[in-house]
Structure formats: C-alpha cells, structure tokens
C-alpha positions as protocol buffer text, in pm:
chain_id: "A"
residue {
  index: 1
  type: MET
  ca { x: 11420 y: 478 z: -6708 }
}
residue {
  index: 2
  type: ALA
  ca { x: 11091 y: 299 z: -6767 }
}
residue {
  index: 3
  type: THR
  ca { x: 10830 y: 251 z: -7112 }
}
residue {
  index: 4
  type: LEU
  ca { x: 10468 y: 382 z: -7053 }
}
residue {
  index: 5
  type: THR
  ca { x: 10194 y: 222 z: -7216 }
}
residue {
  index: 6
  type: ILE
  ca { x: 9913 y: 439 z: -7378 }
}
residue {
  index: 7
  type: LYS
  ca { x: 9611 y: 313 z: -7458 }
}
residue {
  index: 8
  type: ASN
  ca { x: 9264 y: 469 z: -7561 }
}
residue {
  index: 9
  type: VAL
  ca { x: 9401 y: 783 z: -7622 }
}
residue {
  index: 10
  type: PRO
  ca { x: 9091 y: 1010 z: -7789 }
}
residue {
  index: 11
  type: ARG
  ca { x: 9186 y: 1169 z: -8142 }
}
residue {
  index: 12
  type: ASP
  ca { x: 9113 y: 1477 z: -8039 }
}
residue {
  index: 13
  type: LEU
  ca { x: 9389 y: 1470 z: -7733 }
}
residue {
  index: 14
  type: HIS
  ca { x: 9636 y: 1305 z: -7924 }
}
residue {
  index: 15
  type: LYS
  ca { x: 9600 y: 1556 z: -8248 }
}
residue {
  index: 16
  type: ARG
  ca { x: 9662 y: 1834 z: -7989 }
}
residue {
  index: 17
  type: LEU
  ca { x: 9979 y: 1660 z: -7843 }
}
residue {
  index: 18
  type: LYS
  ca { x: 10125 y: 1637 z: -8196 }
}
residue {
  index: 19
  type: GLU
  ca { x: 10078 y: 1994 z: -8299 }
}
residue {
  index: 20
  type: SER
  ca { x: 10214 y: 2100 z: -7889 }
}
residue {
  index: 21
  type: ALA
  ca { x: 10478 y: 1882 z: -7982 }
}
residue {
  index: 22
  type: GLU
  ca { x: 10548 y: 2030 z: -8343 }
}
residue {
  index: 23
  type: GLN
  ca { x: 10568 y: 2330 z: -8157 }
}
residue {
  index: 24
  type: HIS
  ca { x: 10795 y: 2295 z: -7917 }
}
residue {
  index: 25
  type: HIS
  ca { x: 10995 y: 2138 z: -8172 }
}
residue {
  index: 26
  type: ARG
  ca { x: 10938 y: 1763 z: -7970 }
}
residue {
  index: 27
  type: SER
  ca { x: 10827 y: 1412 z: -8048 }
}
residue {
  index: 28
  type: VAL
  ca { x: 10484 y: 1308 z: -7933 }
}
residue {
  index: 29
  type: ASN
  ca { x: 10616 y: 1106 z: -7702 }
}
residue {
  index: 30
  type: GLY
  ca { x: 10851 y: 1358 z: -7537 }
}
residue {
  index: 31
  type: GLU
  ca { x: 10578 y: 1655 z: -7504 }
}
residue {
  index: 32
  type: VAL
  ca { x: 10367 y: 1371 z: -7367 }
}
residue {
  index: 33
  type: ILE
  ca { x: 10638 y: 1366 z: -7033 }
}
residue {
  index: 34
  type: ALA
  ca { x: 10703 y: 1745 z: -7058 }
}
residue {
  index: 35
  type: CYS
  ca { x: 10357 y: 1767 z: -6998 }
}
residue {
  index: 36
  type: LEU
  ca { x: 10370 y: 1487 z: -6718 }
}
residue {
  index: 37
  type: GLU
  ca { x: 10676 y: 1635 z: -6562 }
}
residue {
  index: 38
  type: ARG
  ca { x: 10471 y: 2009 z: -6592 }
}
residue {
  index: 39
  type: MET
  ca { x: 10168 y: 1860 z: -6437 }
}
residue {
  index: 40
  type: LEU
  ca { x: 10344 y: 1660 z: -6159 }
}
residue {
  index: 41
  type: ILE
  ca { x: 10698 y: 1810 z: -6104 }
}
residue {
  index: 42
  type: SER
  ca { x: 10560 y: 2153 z: -6064 }
}
residue {
  index: 43
  type: THR
  ca { x: 10608 y: 2390 z: -5754 }
}
residue {
  index: 44
  type: PRO
  ca { x: 10250 y: 2410 z: -5552 }
}
residue {
  index: 45
  type: LEU
  ca { x: 10160 y: 2737 z: -5515 }
}
residue {
  index: 46
  type: ASP
  ca { x: 10183 y: 2867 z: -5161 }
}
residue {
  index: 47
  type: PRO
  ca { x: 9938 y: 3165 z: -5142 }
}
residue {
  index: 48
  type: GLU
  ca { x: 10043 y: 3359 z: -4867 }
}
residue {
  index: 49
  type: GLU
  ca { x: 10386 y: 3413 z: -5114 }
}
residue {
  index: 50
  type: VAL
  ca { x: 10106 y: 3454 z: -5343 }
}
residue {
  index: 51
  type: LEU
  ca { x: 9933 y: 3688 z: -5190 }
}
residue {
  index: 52
  type: ARG
  ca { x: 10205 y: 3847 z: -5055 }
}
residue {
  index: 53
  type: ARG
  ca { x: 10364 y: 3911 z: -5412 }
}
residue {
  index: 54
  type: ALA
  ca { x: 9981 y: 4063 z: -5467 }
}
residue {
  index: 55
  type: ARG
  ca { x: 10016 y: 4292 z: -5256 }
}
residue {
  index: 56
  type: ALA
  ca { x: 10325 y: 4432 z: -5261 }
}
residue {
  index: 57
  type: SER
  ca { x: 10236 y: 4507 z: -5640 }
}
residue {
  index: 58
  type: ARG
  ca { x: 9938 y: 4734 z: -5505 }
}
residue {
  index: 59
  type: GLU
  ca { x: 10160 y: 4926 z: -5329 }
}
residue {
  index: 60
  type: ARG
  ca { x: 10442 y: 4963 z: -5608 }
}
residue {
  index: 61
  type: THR
  ca { x: 10069 y: 5109 z: -5818 }
}
residue {
  index: 62
  type: PRO
  ca { x: 9887 y: 5361 z: -5544 }
}
residue {
  index: 63
  type: GLY
  ca { x: 9580 y: 5519 z: -5693 }
}
residue {
  index: 64
  type: ILE
  ca { x: 9512 y: 5250 z: -5993 }
}
residue {
  index: 65
  type: PHE
  ca { x: 9222 y: 5051 z: -5839 }
}
residue {
  index: 66
  type: LEU
  ca { x: 9063 y: 4759 z: -6159 }
}
residue {
  index: 67
  type: THR
  ca { x: 8676 y: 4658 z: -6102 }
}
residue {
  index: 68
  type: ASP
  ca { x: 8614 y: 4363 z: -6304 }
}
residue {
  index: 69
  type: GLU
  ca { x: 8461 y: 4504 z: -6464 }
}
residue {
  index: 70
  type: ASP
  ca { x: 8687 y: 4722 z: -6588 }
}
residue {
  index: 71
  type: LEU
  ca { x: 8940 y: 4401 z: -6695 }
}
residue {
  index: 72
  type: ARG
  ca { x: 8599 y: 4286 z: -6928 }
}
residue {
  index: 73
  type: LYS
  ca { x: 8621 y: 4623 z: -7118 }
}
residue {
  index: 74
  type: MET
  ca { x: 8987 y: 4626 z: -7156 }
}
residue {
  index: 75
  type: LYS
  ca { x: 8976 y: 4188 z: -7203 }
}
residue {
  index: 76
  type: ASN
  ca { x: 8721 y: 4292 z: -7484 }
}
residue {
  index: 77
  type: GLU
  ca { x: 8819 y: 4609 z: -7688 }
}
residue {
  index: 78
  type: GLY
  ca { x: 9197 y: 4380 z: -7735 }
}
residue {
  index: 79
  type: ARG
  ca { x: 9404 y: 4594 z: -7477 }
}
residue {
  index: 80
  type: LEU
  ca { x: 9462 y: 4284 z: -7269 }
}
C-alpha cells in the first residue's frame, strides 16, 4: 500500500476531519481515505436515470405539486 503525506492542511479543515473521524469511529487517516474514496470512486450520476426516477415518483403521487415557495415555507417551519 502506498503512503501519502499531506502538508499545509488548514487548521479548520484538520479540525473538521478530526470531528468527522470521531463521529465515524475512525482515525484521521481512515477518515481521509474514506473521503477520498467517496469522491474518487463513487459512481457518477446518470442524469437520465435521475430524471426517470423523478418522473416515476411524480406518477406515484398524482395531484401533488410543490413549488419552490412551498418547500421554502416548509423548511422555515421545520417540516423538512
């Protein structure tokens, strides 16, 4: 396995990495590897598949239509 040294990590970023590592019960090194894997190895989204799923969801809920304003109101009220 290769070794990687990262220099000049900003304090705030290092703090966030430590906090995230603690939440996931990992070392900082393990957290960095997990973050890199998530970003570099994850499957890219297929826009056509996302649209297909959204359309299928809309078909299952006919008559329900939410506007951006509706969603904003619900977020502000704590419902989402």
